[in-house]
N, CA, C and O atoms as a Tripos MOL2 file, in Angstrom:
@<TRIPOS>MOLECULE
protein
  304   303    76     0     0
PROTEIN
NO_CHARGES

@<TRIPOS>ATOM
      1 N          57.7430    2.8570    4.0660 N.3       1 MET1
      2 CA         58.0600    2.9740    5.4930 C.3       1 MET1
      3 C          59.6060    3.1140    5.6440 C.2       1 MET1
      4 O          60.3860    2.2940    5.1590 O.2       1 MET1
      5 N          59.9790    4.1760    6.3280 N.am      2 ASN2
      6 CA         61.4050    4.3710    6.5830 C.3       2 ASN2
      7 C          61.9160    3.5620    7.9040 C.2       2 ASN2
      8 O          61.1340    2.9700    8.6480 O.2       2 ASN2
      9 N          63.0540    3.6030    8.0630 N.am      3 THR3
     10 CA         63.7130    2.7350    9.1870 C.3       3 THR3
     11 C          63.1180    3.1700   10.5170 C.2       3 THR3
     12 O          62.7590    2.3270   11.3390 O.2       3 THR3
     13 N          63.0050    4.5370   10.7500 N.am      4 GLU4
     14 CA         62.4380    4.9100   12.0610 C.3       4 GLU4
     15 C          60.9720    4.4960   12.2430 C.2       4 GLU4
     16 O          60.5760    4.1210   13.3470 O.2       4 GLU4
     17 N          60.1930    4.5550   11.2190 N.am      5 GLN5
     18 CA         58.7530    4.1180   11.3550 C.3       5 GLN5
     19 C          58.7670    2.5520   11.5780 C.2       5 GLN5
     20 O          57.9400    2.0230   12.3200 O.2       5 GLN5
     21 N          59.7380    1.8300   10.9080 N.am      6 ALA6
     22 CA         59.6030    0.3590   11.1880 C.3       6 ALA6
     23 C          60.0640    0.0810   12.5800 C.2       6 ALA6
     24 O          59.5700   -0.8720   13.1840 O.2       6 ALA6
     25 N          60.9780    0.8430   13.1440 N.am      7 MET7
     26 CA         61.3450    0.6090   14.5610 C.3       7 MET7
     27 C          60.2330    0.9300   15.5430 C.2       7 MET7
     28 O          60.0220    0.2340   16.5370 O.2       7 MET7
     29 N          59.5790    1.9320   15.2520 N.am      8 VAL8
     30 CA         58.3430    2.3410   16.1280 C.3       8 VAL8
     31 C          57.2730    1.2050   16.0490 C.2       8 VAL8
     32 O          56.7240    0.7930   17.0710 O.2       8 VAL8
     33 N          56.9830    0.6940   14.7640 N.am      9 ALA9
     34 CA         56.0800   -0.3270   14.5730 C.3       9 ALA9
     35 C          56.5400   -1.6610   15.3560 C.2       9 ALA9
     36 O          55.7670   -2.2860   16.0830 O.2       9 ALA9
     37 N          57.7410   -1.9900   15.1520 N.am     10 ASP10
     38 CA         58.2690   -3.1570   15.9220 C.3      10 ASP10
     39 C          58.2230   -3.0550   17.4200 C.2      10 ASP10
     40 O          57.9820   -4.0520   18.1000 O.2      10 ASP10
     41 N          58.4530   -1.8500   17.9630 N.am     11 SER11
     42 CA         58.3180   -1.5960   19.3580 C.3      11 SER11
     43 C          56.9140   -1.6730   19.8180 C.2      11 SER11
     44 O          56.6840   -2.2000   20.9070 O.2      11 SER11
     45 N          55.9300   -1.1870   19.0760 N.am     12 ARG12
     46 CA         54.5120   -1.2860   19.4110 C.3      12 ARG12
     47 C          54.0690   -2.7240   19.4030 C.2      12 ARG12
     48 O          53.2860   -3.1300   20.2620 O.2      12 ARG12
     49 N          54.5590   -3.5280   18.4340 N.am     13 ILE13
     50 CA         54.1740   -4.9190   18.3430 C.3      13 ILE13
     51 C          54.6810   -5.6100   19.5980 C.2      13 ILE13
     52 O          53.9750   -6.3700   20.2610 O.2      13 ILE13
     53 N          55.9670   -5.3020   19.8960 N.am     14 SER14
     54 CA         56.5580   -5.9850   21.1270 C.3      14 SER14
     55 C          55.8240   -5.6410   22.3560 C.2      14 SER14
     56 O          55.5680   -6.5040   23.1950 O.2      14 SER14
     57 N          55.4720   -4.3890   22.4930 N.am     15 GLU15
     58 CA         54.6560   -3.9440   23.6530 C.3      15 GLU15
     59 C          53.3440   -4.6940   23.7110 C.2      15 GLU15
     60 O          52.9360   -5.1830   24.7650 O.2      15 GLU15
     61 N          52.6950   -4.7790   22.5810 N.am     16 LEU16
     62 CA         51.3930   -5.4970   22.5700 C.3      16 LEU16
     63 C          51.5420   -6.9590   22.8340 C.2      16 LEU16
     64 O          50.7180   -7.5580   23.5240 O.2      16 LEU16
     65 N          52.5400   -7.5230   22.3180 N.am     17 LYS17
     66 CA         52.7960   -9.0710   22.7370 C.3      17 LYS17
     67 C          52.9740   -9.2500   24.1530 C.2      17 LYS17
     68 O          52.4110  -10.1680   24.7500 O.2      17 LYS17
     69 N          53.8200   -8.3180   24.7900 N.am     18 ALA18
     70 CA         54.0830   -8.3470   26.2620 C.3      18 ALA18
     71 C          52.7760   -8.1380   27.0560 C.2      18 ALA18
     72 O          52.5720   -8.7820   28.0850 O.2      18 ALA18
     73 N          51.8890   -7.2370   26.5800 N.am     19 ALA19
     74 CA         50.6790   -6.9800   27.2540 C.3      19 ALA19
     75 C          49.7250   -8.2240   27.2180 C.2      19 ALA19
     76 O          49.1080   -8.6000   28.2150 O.2      19 ALA19
     77 N          49.6550   -8.8020   26.0550 N.am     20 LEU20
     78 CA         48.7610   -9.9270   25.8510 C.3      20 LEU20
     79 C          49.2940  -11.1610   26.6620 C.2      20 LEU20
     80 O          48.5100  -11.9080   27.2490 O.2      20 LEU20
     81 N          50.5870  -11.3420   26.6750 N.am     21 THR21
     82 CA         51.2420  -12.3610   27.4490 C.3      21 THR21
     83 C          50.9570  -12.1290   29.0020 C.2      21 THR21
     84 O          50.7370  -13.0960   29.7320 O.2      21 THR21
     85 N          50.9670  -10.9060   29.4560 N.am     22 GLU22
     86 CA         50.7530  -10.6100   30.8210 C.3      22 GLU22
     87 C          49.2980  -10.9440   31.2400 C.2      22 GLU22
     88 O          49.0270  -11.4790   32.3160 O.2      22 GLU22
     89 N          48.3840  -10.5860   30.3040 N.am     23 LEU23
     90 CA         46.9850  -10.9370   30.5680 C.3      23 LEU23
     91 C          46.6550  -12.3890   30.6070 C.2      23 LEU23
     92 O          45.8470  -12.8460   31.4150 O.2      23 LEU23
     93 N          47.3300  -13.1580   29.6660 N.am     24 GLU24
     94 CA         47.2160  -14.5660   29.5900 C.3      24 GLU24
     95 C          47.7650  -15.1890   30.9370 C.2      24 GLU24
     96 O          47.1890  -16.1380   31.4700 O.2      24 GLU24
     97 N          48.8570  -14.6370   31.4410 N.am     25 GLY25
     98 CA         49.4810  -15.1270   32.7100 C.3      25 GLY25
     99 C          48.6060  -14.9240   33.8390 C.2      25 GLY25
    100 O          48.7810  -15.6030   34.8510 O.2      25 GLY25
    101 N          47.6210  -14.0090   33.7770 N.am     26 GLN26
    102 CA         46.7090  -13.7430   34.8400 C.3      26 GLN26
    103 C          45.4030  -14.6570   34.7660 C.2      26 GLN26
    104 O          44.4560  -14.5340   35.5440 O.2      26 GLN26
    105 N          45.4710  -15.5750   33.7470 N.am     27 GLY27
    106 CA         44.3320  -16.5660   33.5520 C.3      27 GLY27
    107 C          43.2650  -15.9580   32.7370 C.2      27 GLY27
    108 O          42.1760  -16.5320   32.7200 O.2      27 GLY27
    109 N          43.4300  -14.8620   32.0490 N.am     28 LEU28
    110 CA         42.4130  -14.2560   31.1750 C.3      28 LEU28
    111 C          42.4800  -14.9020   29.8260 C.2      28 LEU28
    112 O          43.5430  -15.3220   29.3690 O.2      28 LEU28
    113 N          41.2710  -14.9820   29.1560 N.am     29 THR29
    114 CA         41.1760  -15.4610   27.8210 C.3      29 THR29
    115 C          41.2450  -14.3300   26.8220 C.2      29 THR29
    116 O          40.4810  -13.3720   26.9490 O.2      29 THR29
    117 N          42.1310  -14.3900   25.8230 N.am     30 ILE30
    118 CA         42.2910  -13.2950   24.9520 C.3      30 ILE30
    119 C          41.9990  -13.7850   23.5330 C.2      30 ILE30
    120 O          42.5210  -14.8280   23.1390 O.2      30 ILE30
    121 N          41.1900  -13.0780   22.7590 N.am     31 ARG31
    122 CA         40.9300  -13.3660   21.4040 C.3      31 ARG31
    123 C          40.8870  -12.1060   20.5650 C.2      31 ARG31
    124 O          40.4520  -11.0470   21.0180 O.2      31 ARG31
    125 N          41.3380  -12.2400   19.3590 N.am     32 LEU32
    126 CA         41.3480  -11.0070   18.3990 C.3      32 LEU32
    127 C          39.8550  -10.8340   18.0540 C.2      32 LEU32
    128 O          39.1990  -11.7650   17.5890 O.2      32 LEU32
    129 N          39.3710   -9.6890   18.2810 N.am     33 HIS33
    130 CA         37.9400   -9.3280   18.0330 C.3      33 HIS33
    131 C          37.7870   -8.8190   16.6650 C.2      33 HIS33
    132 O          36.9170   -9.2660   15.9170 O.2      33 HIS33
    133 N          38.6790   -7.8170   16.2850 N.am     34 SER34
    134 CA         38.4930   -7.1380   14.9110 C.3      34 SER34
    135 C          39.8930   -6.7310   14.4440 C.2      34 SER34
    136 O          40.5810   -5.9400   15.0880 O.2      34 SER34
    137 N          40.2780   -7.2830   13.3330 N.am     35 VAL35
    138 CA         41.6050   -6.8350   12.7520 C.3      35 VAL35
    139 C          41.4920   -5.3920   12.3660 C.2      35 VAL35
    140 O          42.3530   -4.5680   12.6750 O.2      35 VAL35
    141 N          40.3400   -5.0820   11.6400 N.am     36 GLN36
    142 CA         40.2490   -3.6370   11.0810 C.3      36 GLN36
    143 C          40.2550   -2.6110   12.2220 C.2      36 GLN36
    144 O          40.7880   -1.5110   12.0770 O.2      36 GLN36
    145 N          39.6400   -2.9970   13.3860 N.am     37 ASN37
    146 CA         39.5840   -1.9830   14.4790 C.3      37 ASN37
    147 C          40.6560   -2.1720   15.4710 C.2      37 ASN37
    148 O          40.6380   -1.4560   16.4720 O.2      37 ASN37
    149 N          41.5900   -3.0480   15.3180 N.am     38 ASN38
    150 CA         42.5730   -3.4020   16.2860 C.3      38 ASN38
    151 C          42.0120   -3.6040   17.7320 C.2      38 ASN38
    152 O          42.4690   -2.9980   18.7010 O.2      38 ASN38
    153 N          41.0190   -4.4730   17.7980 N.am     39 THR39
    154 CA         40.4360   -4.6920   19.0550 C.3      39 THR39
    155 C          40.5000   -6.1380   19.5280 C.2      39 THR39
    156 O          40.5120   -7.0760   18.7310 O.2      39 THR39
    157 N          40.5410   -6.2830   20.8060 N.am     40 TRP40
    158 CA         40.7980   -7.6430   21.4250 C.3      40 TRP40
    159 C          39.6330   -7.9000   22.3690 C.2      40 TRP40
    160 O          39.1250   -6.9780   23.0070 O.2      40 TRP40
    161 N          39.2240   -9.1220   22.4530 N.am     41 HIS41
    162 CA         38.2070   -9.5690   23.3770 C.3      41 HIS41
    163 C          38.9090  -10.2360   24.5710 C.2      41 HIS41
    164 O          39.6180  -11.2260   24.3940 O.2      41 HIS41
    165 N          38.7120   -9.6870   25.8080 N.am     42 ILE42
    166 CA         39.3460  -10.2090   26.9680 C.3      42 ILE42
    167 C          38.2300  -10.6860   27.9530 C.2      42 ILE42
    168 O          37.3120   -9.9660   28.3470 O.2      42 ILE42
    169 N          38.4320  -12.0130   28.3060 N.am     43 ALA43
    170 CA         37.3990  -12.6090   29.1410 C.3      43 ALA43
    171 C          38.0330  -13.1460   30.4140 C.2      43 ALA43
    172 O          39.1750  -13.6070   30.4040 O.2      43 ALA43
    173 N          37.2820  -13.0840   31.5100 N.am     44 ASP44
    174 CA         37.6570  -13.7070   32.6740 C.3      44 ASP44
    175 C          36.7080  -14.8310   33.0350 C.2      44 ASP44
    176 O          36.0040  -14.7990   34.0440 O.2      44 ASP44
    177 N          36.7230  -15.8260   32.1610 N.am     45 GLY45
    178 CA         35.8580  -17.0030   32.2100 C.3      45 GLY45
    179 C          34.5970  -16.7410   31.4500 C.2      45 GLY45
    180 O          34.2200  -15.5970   31.1960 O.2      45 GLY45
    181 N          33.9830  -17.7660   31.1100 N.am     46 GLY46
    182 CA         32.7340  -17.6450   30.4020 C.3      46 GLY46
    183 C          32.9030  -17.3040   28.9210 C.2      46 GLY46
    184 O          33.5940  -16.3490   28.5680 O.2      46 GLY46
    185 N          32.2660  -18.0920   28.0680 N.am     47 LEU47
    186 CA         32.4280  -17.9480   26.5640 C.3      47 LEU47
    187 C          31.7500  -16.5370   26.0650 C.2      47 LEU47
    188 O          32.2870  -15.8700   25.1800 O.2      47 LEU47
    189 N          30.7430  -16.2070   26.5910 N.am     48 TYR48
    190 CA         29.9860  -15.0880   26.1840 C.3      48 TYR48
    191 C          30.1690  -13.8110   27.0520 C.2      48 TYR48
    192 O          29.4890  -12.8110   26.8210 O.2      48 TYR48
    193 N          31.0410  -13.8440   27.9990 N.am     49 SER49
    194 CA         31.3310  -12.6440   28.8770 C.3      49 SER49
    195 C          32.7060  -12.0640   28.4300 C.2      49 SER49
    196 O          33.4970  -12.7090   27.7430 O.2      49 SER49
    197 N          32.9250  -10.8160   28.8660 N.am     50 GLY50
    198 CA         34.1590  -10.2470   28.6040 C.3      50 GLY50
    199 C          34.0530   -8.7960   28.1420 C.2      50 GLY50
    200 O          33.0050   -8.1550   28.2170 O.2      50 GLY50
    201 N          35.2100   -8.3140   27.6570 N.am     51 TYR51
    202 CA         35.2560   -6.9070   27.2820 C.3      51 TYR51
    203 C          36.0250   -6.7340   26.0010 C.2      51 TYR51
    204 O          37.0510   -7.3860   25.8050 O.2      51 TYR51
    205 N          35.5640   -5.8860   25.1360 N.am     52 VAL52
    206 CA         36.2680   -5.5150   24.0190 C.3      52 VAL52
    207 C          37.0740   -4.3720   24.1290 C.2      52 VAL52
    208 O          36.5480   -3.2900   24.3940 O.2      52 VAL52
    209 N          38.4640   -4.4880   23.9350 N.am     53 VAL53
    210 CA         39.4070   -3.2940   24.1960 C.3      53 VAL53
    211 C          40.2180   -3.0420   22.9630 C.2      53 VAL53
    212 O          40.5870   -3.9660   22.2380 O.2      53 VAL53
    213 N          40.4870   -1.8090   22.7370 N.am     54 ARG54
    214 CA         41.2380   -1.4170   21.6560 C.3      54 ARG54
    215 C          42.7950   -1.6260   22.0400 C.2      54 ARG54
    216 O          43.2160   -1.6250   23.1970 O.2      54 ARG54
    217 N          43.5230   -1.7920   20.9590 N.am     55 GLU55
    218 CA         44.9980   -2.0430   21.1820 C.3      55 GLU55
    219 C          45.6680   -0.9570   21.9660 C.2      55 GLU55
    220 O          46.4510   -1.1870   22.8880 O.2      55 GLU55
    221 N          45.3170    0.2580   21.5470 N.am     56 ASP56
    222 CA         45.8920    1.4580   22.2370 C.3      56 ASP56
    223 C          45.6160    1.5470   23.7160 C.2      56 ASP56
    224 O          46.4450    1.9590   24.5260 O.2      56 ASP56
    225 N          44.3390    1.1160   24.0340 N.am     57 GLU57
    226 CA         43.8210    1.0380   25.4100 C.3      57 GLU57
    227 C          44.6870    0.0640   26.2160 C.2      57 GLU57
    228 O          45.0980    0.3560   27.3390 O.2      57 GLU57
    229 N          44.9560   -1.1180   25.6020 N.am     58 LEU58
    230 CA         45.7610   -2.0870   26.2450 C.3      58 LEU58
    231 C          47.1090   -1.6530   26.6340 C.2      58 LEU58
    232 O          47.5990   -1.9150   27.7320 O.2      58 LEU58
    233 N          47.7470   -0.9270   25.6330 N.am     59 LEU59
    234 CA         49.1090   -0.4910   25.7790 C.3      59 LEU59
    235 C          49.0580    0.6920   26.8760 C.2      59 LEU59
    236 O          49.9570    0.7860   27.7110 O.2      59 LEU59
    237 N          48.0650    1.5130   26.8440 N.am     60 GLN60
    238 CA         47.9870    2.5650   27.8200 C.3      60 GLN60
    239 C          47.8970    2.0250   29.2940 C.2      60 GLN60
    240 O          48.5760    2.4920   30.2090 O.2      60 GLN60
    241 N          47.0070    1.0130   29.4350 N.am     61 LEU61
    242 CA         46.8390    0.3370   30.7700 C.3      61 LEU61
    243 C          48.2250   -0.2780   31.1940 C.2      61 LEU61
    244 O          48.6030   -0.1760   32.3610 O.2      61 LEU61
    245 N          48.9580   -0.9000   30.2620 N.am     62 GLY62
    246 CA         50.3210   -1.4180   30.5760 C.3      62 GLY62
    247 C          51.2810   -0.2950   31.0750 C.2      62 GLY62
    248 O          52.0420   -0.4910   32.0220 O.2      62 GLY62
    249 N          51.2250    0.7780   30.4660 N.am     63 ARG63
    250 CA         52.0950    1.8800   30.8440 C.3      63 ARG63
    251 C          51.6820    2.4170   32.2040 C.2      63 ARG63
    252 O          52.5430    2.8770   32.9530 O.2      63 ARG63
    253 N          50.4640    2.3810   32.5380 N.am     64 LEU64
    254 CA         49.8550    2.8870   33.8340 C.3      64 LEU64
    255 C          49.9980    1.9240   34.9450 C.2      64 LEU64
    256 O          49.7560    2.2480   36.1080 O.2      64 LEU64
    257 N          50.4130    0.6780   34.5790 N.am     65 GLY65
    258 CA         50.4420   -0.4010   35.6860 C.3      65 GLY65
    259 C          49.1250   -0.9490   36.0450 C.2      65 GLY65
    260 O          48.9700   -1.5510   37.1080 O.2      65 GLY65
    261 N          48.0920   -0.7500   35.1360 N.am     66 LYS66
    262 CA         46.7390   -1.1910   35.4430 C.3      66 LYS66
    263 C          46.3030   -2.2770   34.4810 C.2      66 LYS66
    264 O          45.1070   -2.4020   34.2150 O.2      66 LYS66
    265 N          47.2430   -3.0850   33.9370 N.am     67 LEU67
    266 CA         46.9330   -4.1260   33.0080 C.3      67 LEU67
    267 C          46.4550   -5.4510   33.7090 C.2      67 LEU67
    268 O          47.1870   -6.4080   33.9610 O.2      67 LEU67
    269 N          45.1570   -5.3600   33.9730 N.am     68 ASN68
    270 CA         44.4340   -6.4290   34.6510 C.3      68 ASN68
    271 C          42.9830   -6.3410   34.3340 C.2      68 ASN68
    272 O          42.5690   -5.4670   33.5720 O.2      68 ASN68
    273 N          42.1810   -7.2320   34.9010 N.am     69 ILE69
    274 CA         40.8100   -7.2250   34.5480 C.3      69 ILE69
    275 C          40.0690   -5.9250   35.1250 C.2      69 ILE69
    276 O          39.1620   -5.3280   34.5440 O.2      69 ILE69
    277 N          40.5970   -5.6040   36.3280 N.am     70 ARG70
    278 CA         39.9420   -4.3400   36.9020 C.3      70 ARG70
    279 C          40.2020   -3.1440   36.0540 C.2      70 ARG70
    280 O          39.3030   -2.3350   35.8260 O.2      70 ARG70
    281 N          41.4210   -3.0080   35.5740 N.am     71 GLY71
    282 CA         41.7210   -1.8750   34.7100 C.3      71 GLY71
    283 C          40.9440   -1.8960   33.4250 C.2      71 GLY71
    284 O          40.5600   -0.8310   32.9410 O.2      71 GLY71
    285 N          40.6890   -3.0490   32.8410 N.am     72 ILE72
    286 CA         39.9280   -3.1410   31.6540 C.3      72 ILE72
    287 C          38.4240   -2.7950   31.9930 C.2      72 ILE72
    288 O          37.7590   -2.0860   31.2380 O.2      72 ILE72
    289 N          37.9490   -3.2960   33.0930 N.am     73 LYS73
    290 CA         36.5480   -2.9750   33.4610 C.3      73 LYS73
    291 C          36.3990   -1.4700   33.6900 C.2      73 LYS73
    292 O          35.3230   -0.9590   33.3820 O.2      73 LYS73
    293 N          37.3450   -0.7330   34.1860 N.am     74 GLU74
    294 CA         37.2550    0.6500   34.4500 C.3      74 GLU74
    295 C          37.2590    1.4380   33.1540 C.2      74 GLU74
    296 O          36.9450    2.6270   33.2220 O.2      74 GLU74
    297 N          37.5980    0.8780   31.9120 N.am     75 LEU75
    298 CA         37.4800    1.5700   30.6510 C.3      75 LEU75
    299 C          36.1060    1.7170   30.2990 C.2      75 LEU75
    300 O          35.7840    2.6070   29.5120 O.2      75 LEU75
    301 N          35.1740    0.8690   30.8420 N.am     76 GLY76
    302 CA         33.6820    1.0580   30.5850 C.3      76 GLY76
    303 C          33.3310    0.4400   29.4160 C.2      76 GLY76
    304 O          32.1640    0.4750   29.0250 O.2      76 GLY76
@<TRIPOS>BOND
     1     1     2 1
     2     2     3 1
     3     3     4 2
     4     3     5 am
     5     5     6 1
     6     6     7 1
     7     7     8 2
     8     7     9 am
     9     9    10 1
    10    10    11 1
    11    11    12 2
    12    11    13 am
    13    13    14 1
    14    14    15 1
    15    15    16 2
    16    15    17 am
    17    17    18 1
    18    18    19 1
    19    19    20 2
    20    19    21 am
    21    21    22 1
    22    22    23 1
    23    23    24 2
    24    23    25 am
    25    25    26 1
    26    26    27 1
    27    27    28 2
    28    27    29 am
    29    29    30 1
    30    30    31 1
    31    31    32 2
    32    31    33 am
    33    33    34 1
    34    34    35 1
    35    35    36 2
    36    35    37 am
    37    37    38 1
    38    38    39 1
    39    39    40 2
    40    39    41 am
    41    41    42 1
    42    42    43 1
    43    43    44 2
    44    43    45 am
    45    45    46 1
    46    46    47 1
    47    47    48 2
    48    47    49 am
    49    49    50 1
    50    50    51 1
    51    51    52 2
    52    51    53 am
    53    53    54 1
    54    54    55 1
    55    55    56 2
    56    55    57 am
    57    57    58 1
    58    58    59 1
    59    59    60 2
    60    59    61 am
    61    61    62 1
    62    62    63 1
    63    63    64 2
    64    63    65 am
    65    65    66 1
    66    66    67 1
    67    67    68 2
    68    67    69 am
    69    69    70 1
    70    70    71 1
    71    71    72 2
    72    71    73 am
    73    73    74 1
    74    74    75 1
    75    75    76 2
    76    75    77 am
    77    77    78 1
    78    78    79 1
    79    79    80 2
    80    79    81 am
    81    81    82 1
    82    82    83 1
    83    83    84 2
    84    83    85 am
    85    85    86 1
    86    86    87 1
    87    87    88 2
    88    87    89 am
    89    89    90 1
    90    90    91 1
    91    91    92 2
    92    91    93 am
    93    93    94 1
    94    94    95 1
    95    95    96 2
    96    95    97 am
    97    97    98 1
    98    98    99 1
    99    99   100 2
   100    99   101 am
   101   101   102 1
   102   102   103 1
   103   103   104 2
   104   103   105 am
   105   105   106 1
   106   106   107 1
   107   107   108 2
   108   107   109 am
   109   109   110 1
   110   110   111 1
   111   111   112 2
   112   111   113 am
   113   113   114 1
   114   114   115 1
   115   115   116 2
   116   115   117 am
   117   117   118 1
   118   118   119 1
   119   119   120 2
   120   119   121 am
   121   121   122 1
   122   122   123 1
   123   123   124 2
   124   123   125 am
   125   125   126 1
   126   126   127 1
   127   127   128 2
   128   127   129 am
   129   129   130 1
   130   130   131 1
   131   131   132 2
   132   131   133 am
   133   133   134 1
   134   134   135 1
   135   135   136 2
   136   135   137 am
   137   137   138 1
   138   138   139 1
   139   139   140 2
   140   139   141 am
   141   141   142 1
   142   142   143 1
   143   143   144 2
   144   143   145 am
   145   145   146 1
   146   146   147 1
   147   147   148 2
   148   147   149 am
   149   149   150 1
   150   150   151 1
   151   151   152 2
   152   151   153 am
   153   153   154 1
   154   154   155 1
   155   155   156 2
   156   155   157 am
   157   157   158 1
   158   158   159 1
   159   159   160 2
   160   159   161 am
   161   161   162 1
   162   162   163 1
   163   163   164 2
   164   163   165 am
   165   165   166 1
   166   166   167 1
   167   167   168 2
   168   167   169 am
   169   169   170 1
   170   170   171 1
   171   171   172 2
   172   171   173 am
   173   173   174 1
   174   174   175 1
   175   175   176 2
   176   175   177 am
   177   177   178 1
   178   178   179 1
   179   179   180 2
   180   179   181 am
   181   181   182 1
   182   182   183 1
   183   183   184 2
   184   183   185 am
   185   185   186 1
   186   186   187 1
   187   187   188 2
   188   187   189 am
   189   189   190 1
   190   190   191 1
   191   191   192 2
   192   191   193 am
   193   193   194 1
   194   194   195 1
   195   195   196 2
   196   195   197 am
   197   197   198 1
   198   198   199 1
   199   199   200 2
   200   199   201 am
   201   201   202 1
   202   202   203 1
   203   203   204 2
   204   203   205 am
   205   205   206 1
   206   206   207 1
   207   207   208 2
   208   207   209 am
   209   209   210 1
   210   210   211 1
   211   211   212 2
   212   211   213 am
   213   213   214 1
   214   214   215 1
   215   215   216 2
   216   215   217 am
   217   217   218 1
   218   218   219 1
   219   219   220 2
   220   219   221 am
   221   221   222 1
   222   222   223 1
   223   223   224 2
   224   223   225 am
   225   225   226 1
   226   226   227 1
   227   227   228 2
   228   227   229 am
   229   229   230 1
   230   230   231 1
   231   231   232 2
   232   231   233 am
   233   233   234 1
   234   234   235 1
   235   235   236 2
   236   235   237 am
   237   237   238 1
   238   238   239 1
   239   239   240 2
   240   239   241 am
   241   241   242 1
   242   242   243 1
   243   243   244 2
   244   243   245 am
   245   245   246 1
   246   246   247 1
   247   247   248 2
   248   247   249 am
   249   249   250 1
   250   250   251 1
   251   251   252 2
   252   251   253 am
   253   253   254 1
   254   254   255 1
   255   255   256 2
   256   255   257 am
   257   257   258 1
   258   258   259 1
   259   259   260 2
   260   259   261 am
   261   261   262 1
   262   262   263 1
   263   263   264 2
   264   263   265 am
   265   265   266 1
   266   266   267 1
   267   267   268 2
   268   267   269 am
   269   269   270 1
   270   270   271 1
   271   271   272 2
   272   271   273 am
   273   273   274 1
   274   274   275 1
   275   275   276 2
   276   275   277 am
   277   277   278 1
   278   278   279 1
   279   279   280 2
   280   279   281 am
   281   281   282 1
   282   282   283 1
   283   283   284 2
   284   283   285 am
   285   285   286 1
   286   286   287 1
   287   287   288 2
   288   287   289 am
   289   289   290 1
   290   290   291 1
   291   291   292 2
   292   291   293 am
   293   293   294 1
   294   294   295 1
   295   295   296 2
   296   295   297 am
   297   297   298 1
   298   298   299 1
   299   299   300 2
   300   299   301 am
   301   301   302 1
   302   302   303 1
   303   303   304 2
@<TRIPOS>SUBSTRUCTURE
     1 MET1         2 RESIDUE 1 A MET
     2 ASN2         6 RESIDUE 1 A ASN
     3 THR3        10 RESIDUE 1 A THR
     4 GLU4        14 RESIDUE 1 A GLU
     5 GLN5        18 RESIDUE 1 A GLN
     6 ALA6        22 RESIDUE 1 A ALA
     7 MET7        26 RESIDUE 1 A MET
     8 VAL8        30 RESIDUE 1 A VAL
     9 ALA9        34 RESIDUE 1 A ALA
    10 ASP10       38 RESIDUE 1 A ASP
    11 SER11       42 RESIDUE 1 A SER
    12 ARG12       46 RESIDUE 1 A ARG
    13 ILE13       50 RESIDUE 1 A ILE
    14 SER14       54 RESIDUE 1 A SER
    15 GLU15       58 RESIDUE 1 A GLU
    16 LEU16       62 RESIDUE 1 A LEU
    17 LYS17       66 RESIDUE 1 A LYS
    18 ALA18       70 RESIDUE 1 A ALA
    19 ALA19       74 RESIDUE 1 A ALA
    20 LEU20       78 RESIDUE 1 A LEU
    21 THR21       82 RESIDUE 1 A THR
    22 GLU22       86 RESIDUE 1 A GLU
    23 LEU23       90 RESIDUE 1 A LEU
    24 GLU24       94 RESIDUE 1 A GLU
    25 GLY25       98 RESIDUE 1 A GLY
    26 GLN26      102 RESIDUE 1 A GLN
    27 GLY27      106 RESIDUE 1 A GLY
    28 LEU28      110 RESIDUE 1 A LEU
    29 THR29      114 RESIDUE 1 A THR
    30 ILE30      118 RESIDUE 1 A ILE
    31 ARG31      122 RESIDUE 1 A ARG
    32 LEU32      126 RESIDUE 1 A LEU
    33 HIS33      130 RESIDUE 1 A HIS
    34 SER34      134 RESIDUE 1 A SER
    35 VAL35      138 RESIDUE 1 A VAL
    36 GLN36      142 RESIDUE 1 A GLN
    37 ASN37      146 RESIDUE 1 A ASN
    38 ASN38      150 RESIDUE 1 A ASN
    39 THR39      154 RESIDUE 1 A THR
    40 TRP40      158 RESIDUE 1 A TRP
    41 HIS41      162 RESIDUE 1 A HIS
    42 ILE42      166 RESIDUE 1 A ILE
    43 ALA43      170 RESIDUE 1 A ALA
    44 ASP44      174 RESIDUE 1 A ASP
    45 GLY45      178 RESIDUE 1 A GLY
    46 GLY46      182 RESIDUE 1 A GLY
    47 LEU47      186 RESIDUE 1 A LEU
    48 TYR48      190 RESIDUE 1 A TYR
    49 SER49      194 RESIDUE 1 A SER
    50 GLY50      198 RESIDUE 1 A GLY
    51 TYR51      202 RESIDUE 1 A TYR
    52 VAL52      206 RESIDUE 1 A VAL
    53 VAL53      210 RESIDUE 1 A VAL
    54 ARG54      214 RESIDUE 1 A ARG
    55 GLU55      218 RESIDUE 1 A GLU
    56 ASP56      222 RESIDUE 1 A ASP
    57 GLU57      226 RESIDUE 1 A GLU
    58 LEU58      230 RESIDUE 1 A LEU
    59 LEU59      234 RESIDUE 1 A LEU
    60 GLN60      238 RESIDUE 1 A GLN
    61 LEU61      242 RESIDUE 1 A LEU
    62 GLY62      246 RESIDUE 1 A GLY
    63 ARG63      250 RESIDUE 1 A ARG
    64 LEU64      254 RESIDUE 1 A LEU
    65 GLY65      258 RESIDUE 1 A GLY
    66 LYS66      262 RESIDUE 1 A LYS
    67 LEU67      266 RESIDUE 1 A LEU
    68 ASN68      270 RESIDUE 1 A ASN
    69 ILE69      274 RESIDUE 1 A ILE
    70 ARG70      278 RESIDUE 1 A ARG
    71 GLY71      282 RESIDUE 1 A GLY
    72 ILE72      286 RESIDUE 1 A ILE
    73 LYS73      290 RESIDUE 1 A LYS
    74 GLU74      294 RESIDUE 1 A GLU
    75 LEU75      298 RESIDUE 1 A LEU
    76 GLY76      302 RESIDUE 1 A GLY
């Protein structure tokens, strides 16, 4: 991995951490769902309820200003 690729990866990790922190700040429960698929389980209460969302979908919602439970529900 060259320096440019490392910078992009670091930027993406920082953006993901910010998105997860934002969701936690909204009172949502976040758990890693699958390392292999880069998916996260986002729940708005209840142990067995919630949504599985890909990392890239979370980042896109953040860029669109829709990083909340409604935006996640709209993903279907």
